N, C-alpha and C positions, 0 to 999 in steps of 0.2 A: 504494500500500500504506500502510495505517495500522498501525503497530506500537505496542502499548500495554504499558507496564511500570510496575508500581506502585512498585517500589523505586528510589530516586533514583540510587544507584550504577550499577545495571544499566541504567536508562534512559539515563544519560549514555554508557555504553559502547555501547549500541544506537544512539544518535544519532551517535556517532563513526563507527560502522561504515557508516552510510548518509549521512554528512555531505555527500557530493558528488552525491547522487542526488535530483534534484528530484521524482521520482515517489514518494518515500517520506517520510512524516511519522512522527515518533516523539513519542508523548504519554506524559507521566508522570502516570498516572491509574489509577483503578480500572477495569479492563476491562469490568466489568458495567455501569458508568455509560456508558461509551463505546458499548456496544451500543445503548443507548437513544437516544443523540444522533447516531449515524452510520448507522443502518439505517432504511430500505433505502438502498443506495448509488445514486447517480445512474444508473449503468450497468445496474442491476437484475440484475446477475450478479456472482458472486464467491464467495469462501470466507472464512468466519470460523473461525479456528483459535484454540481456547481451551486454554491450559495452566494449569489451576487450581493454586492454592496448597494442596495437599492437607494441608499441615501445620496449617492453620487449622481449628479445631473445627467451625465452621459452613459449611465450604466446599461440601459437597455440597448443602446447602439453597440457598446463594447461586448455585451452578452451575445447579441445576434451575430456579430462578426467573429467572436471567438468560437461560437458553436458551429458556424459555417466552416471556419478553418478546420476545426476538429473533425467535422463530418467529411470534409474533403480528404484529410489525412487518414482517417479511419472510418470509412463509411459503414462498417458493420458494428461499430461500437455502440454500447448502450450509454445514453447521456440522460441524466436526471437533473433538472433545474428546479430548485425550491424557490417559492415566492410567498410573501405574506399577503393575506387578503385583508386589506385595511383601506379606509377611504382615500388616503393620499397616494396609493400605488395604482397606476394605470394598467391593471391586469388585462382588460379587454383590448387595449392598444397593443400590448405585448403579444397576445394571441393573434390579433390581426396581422401583425408583422411576421410572425412565424408562418401563418397560412400563406402569406405572400412570398415567403422565401422559397428557396429551392430545396429546403430540407423536407424530406418525406417521412412517412411512418411516424407521426407525432401524435401522442395521446396526452390528454390532460386529466388530472384527478384532483379534486378539491374536497376539503372537509372544513366546514364552518360550524362552530358551535354557538355563534351569535349571528344576528341578522347582518347583512352586508353594510347597512347604514349605521350600525352601532358606532357612536363617536368615541368610545373608550380606547380604541386602538386596534390591536390584533384580533380579528374576528375569526380567523381560520388560516389555513395554509393550503397551498396548491403545489403540485409537482407536475412539470412538463416532462414527459419521457419520450425520447427519440429512440427508436428501435427497441420497444419494450419486449420482454420475453413473451413467448407464445402463450396465449390465453391469460396473460396478466389482467387484461380488461375484465374478463369473466370473473377472475378471483376477486378483483377489487369491487365489482358490482355485488358480490356476496359479502365481503368484509366491511365495506364502508357503511351500509345501513346499520349493521350491528354496532360498529364503533360509534356512529353518530348518536344512536339511541342511548348509549352509556355516557357520552360526554356532553351532549347538548344541554344548554340551559333551558329547561322546561320545554323541550321540543322545538326550540328555535334553531335557526341556522339551516344548513343544507349540506348535501354532498353531491358529487358529480363525477362521472367517469365518461369521457367522450373523446372521440377521435377528432383532432383538429385537422390533420392531414393524413389521409390513408396512404397505403403504399403507392 
């Protein structure tokens, strides 16, 4: 596993967490640069998990460019991009831009335990998955209703599994 963290303090904490594990490398770098230098992996299989810094103004642009570069370098790789569901994050715009991109086989899954317009902050989370494993959509359609029932605040919120871009 290669864990990449841009912020020095967090990179040090991450390195401490995996200090005695020879199978884990922690890099203090920009994750989008690491995509270019570490893809495709020798094993030709694996998962790239991206947790973008959505507080940066140009993050969506950087994310889409990094994902496109990664998919060109390793078209069969599985890519998972986490995003918060909160009023100030333009999730629909991100989805539209992904649909318009050349990236195929893209699925989205979301779990919100509060209504989308809840002003308190984080209402849920979503994950965009490029090249998801076979039948993952079916598994999530079974799992998310169960999880939503146990976590939602008085039956509020929602869940979703949907293909943004088919093969």
